[in-house]
C-alpha positions as CSV (number, residue, x, y, z in Angstrom):
1,M,69.6,26.6,191.1
2,K,73.3,26.8,190.9
3,K,75.3,28.2,193.8
4,D,79.0,28.8,194.4
5,I,81.2,28.5,197.4
6,Q,84.2,30.8,198.0
7,I,86.9,30.0,200.4
8,S,89.1,32.7,201.8
9,Y,92.6,31.8,202.8
10,E,96.1,33.2,203.2
11,Q,99.2,31.9,201.6
12,F,102.8,32.4,202.8
13,K,105.8,31.8,200.6
14,N,107.8,30.5,203.6
15,S,107.9,30.5,207.4
16,T,109.8,33.8,207.6
17,E,106.4,35.5,206.7
18,L,104.8,34.0,209.9
19,N,104.5,35.8,213.2
20,D,106.4,34.5,216.3
21,I,103.7,32.1,217.6
22,E,103.0,30.8,214.1
23,K,106.8,30.1,213.7
24,R,106.8,28.2,217.0
25,L,103.9,26.1,215.9
26,F,105.5,25.4,212.5
27,E,108.7,24.3,214.2
28,R,106.9,22.1,216.7
29,A,104.9,20.4,213.9
30,K,108.2,19.9,211.9
31,Q,109.8,18.3,215.0
32,A,106.8,16.1,215.6
33,R,106.9,15.0,212.0
34,E,110.4,13.6,212.5
35,N,109.0,11.1,215.1
36,A,106.1,9.9,212.9
37,Y,105.7,6.2,212.6
38,A,105.1,5.7,208.9
39,P,107.1,2.6,207.7
40,Y,104.4,1.6,205.1
41,S,103.6,4.9,203.4
42,N,106.8,6.9,204.2
43,F,104.4,9.9,204.4
44,L,105.3,11.8,207.6
45,V,103.0,14.3,209.2
46,G,103.4,16.4,212.4
47,C,100.8,18.5,214.1
48,A,101.1,21.3,216.7
49,V,98.1,22.6,218.6
50,L,98.0,26.0,220.5
51,L,95.5,26.1,223.4
52,E,93.8,29.2,224.8
53,N,96.1,29.0,227.9
54,G,99.1,29.4,225.6
55,E,100.4,25.8,225.8
56,I,101.5,24.0,222.7
57,F,101.2,20.2,222.2
58,S,102.3,18.2,219.3
59,G,101.8,14.7,217.8
60,N,102.3,12.8,214.6
61,N,100.8,10.1,212.4
62,Q,101.0,6.5,213.6
63,E,100.6,3.7,211.0
64,N,99.9,0.1,211.5
65,A,100.3,-3.0,209.2
66,A,96.5,-3.2,209.3
67,Y,96.0,0.1,207.6
68,P,92.7,1.2,209.2
69,S,94.3,0.8,212.6
70,G,96.7,3.7,212.2
71,L,95.8,7.4,212.9
72,C,96.7,10.7,211.4
73,A,98.7,13.3,213.1
74,E,95.8,15.8,213.5
75,R,93.6,13.3,215.3
76,T,96.4,11.8,217.4
77,T,97.2,15.3,218.6
78,L,93.7,16.7,219.0
79,F,92.3,13.6,220.8
80,W,95.2,13.6,223.3
81,V,94.7,17.4,223.9
82,A,90.9,16.9,224.3
83,A,91.4,14.0,226.7
84,N,93.9,15.9,228.9
85,F,92.6,19.5,228.6
86,P,88.8,19.1,228.0
87,N,87.9,22.6,229.0
88,E,90.7,24.5,227.0
89,K,89.8,26.0,223.6
90,V,92.0,25.2,220.7
91,K,93.2,28.4,219.0
92,K,95.5,27.2,216.3
93,I,96.5,24.0,214.6
94,F,99.6,23.7,212.4
95,V,100.1,20.6,210.2
96,V,103.4,19.8,208.3
97,G,103.4,16.8,206.1
98,G,104.8,15.1,203.1
99,P,106.9,12.2,201.8
100,K,109.9,11.2,203.8
101,A,112.0,12.0,200.8
102,V,111.4,15.8,200.8
103,S,111.2,17.6,197.4
104,P,111.2,21.4,196.9
105,E,108.1,20.8,194.7
106,D,106.0,19.3,197.6
107,P,102.8,21.3,198.0
108,P,101.3,22.3,201.3
109,I,99.5,19.2,202.7
110,P,95.9,19.7,203.9
111,P,94.2,17.4,206.4
112,C,92.4,14.4,205.0
113,G,88.6,14.2,205.1
114,A,88.4,12.2,208.3
115,C,90.6,14.7,210.0
116,R,88.5,17.6,208.7
117,Q,85.4,16.0,210.2
118,S,87.2,15.5,213.5
119,L,88.5,19.0,213.6
120,I,85.1,20.5,212.9
121,E,83.7,18.6,215.8
122,Y,86.0,20.5,218.2
123,E,85.4,23.8,216.5
124,T,81.7,23.3,216.8
125,K,82.0,22.1,220.4
126,Q,83.9,25.2,221.5
127,N,81.7,27.5,219.4
128,E,84.8,29.4,218.2
129,N,86.8,29.2,215.0
130,I,90.2,27.5,214.9
131,D,92.9,28.9,212.7
132,L,94.3,26.0,210.6
133,Y,97.7,26.1,208.9
134,F,99.1,23.5,206.6
135,S,102.5,23.1,205.0
136,S,105.1,20.8,203.6
137,M,108.8,20.8,204.5
138,N,109.4,23.4,201.7
139,E,107.8,25.9,204.1
140,E,105.0,27.2,201.9
141,V,102.0,27.7,204.2
142,V,98.3,27.9,203.7
143,K,96.1,29.4,206.5
144,V,92.3,29.2,206.8
145,H,90.4,30.9,209.6
146,S,88.0,28.1,210.3
147,I,87.8,24.4,209.7
148,K,84.5,25.1,207.9
149,D,86.6,26.7,205.1
150,L,87.9,23.3,204.3
151,L,84.6,21.4,204.9
152,P,81.7,23.8,204.1
153,F,79.1,21.0,204.1
154,Y,80.0,19.5,207.4
155,F,78.1,17.1,209.5
156,D,77.5,17.9,213.2
157,A,75.2,17.1,216.1
158,T,72.4,19.3,214.7
159,F,71.6,16.5,212.2
160,L,71.1,13.9,214.9
């Protein structure tokens, strides 16, 4: 039996189409991207997280000469937020990434597979969807209303 999966998402031509909070998250993620430590890949990623209490926190990717020892911006930010605000729900996550040498043709950069799995853990834990936005420096933005939209066959505690 063949089945299909449809994913619903929104696309914005640039940041001027975003609402005020989305614009703030975009700017915070862009700023965080500038501080990324990526001397090996020269691929800089920034992330901003909006909590239910209205606070915004940001982080970036951190590489290491021993490649598996680095960490993506999404997990760096989310793990710090979860460690310091374990009872706050995550409402929105904004990711801005791409090569250090920015090109107008750079597409929106989605989270990698490992980050998608980590993000779904927190969405499942809080039993509430997280809006996820991803972009490159050219400001084209894609928005999904749940991490499940990017990882429809996700693994969670129900399998254990």
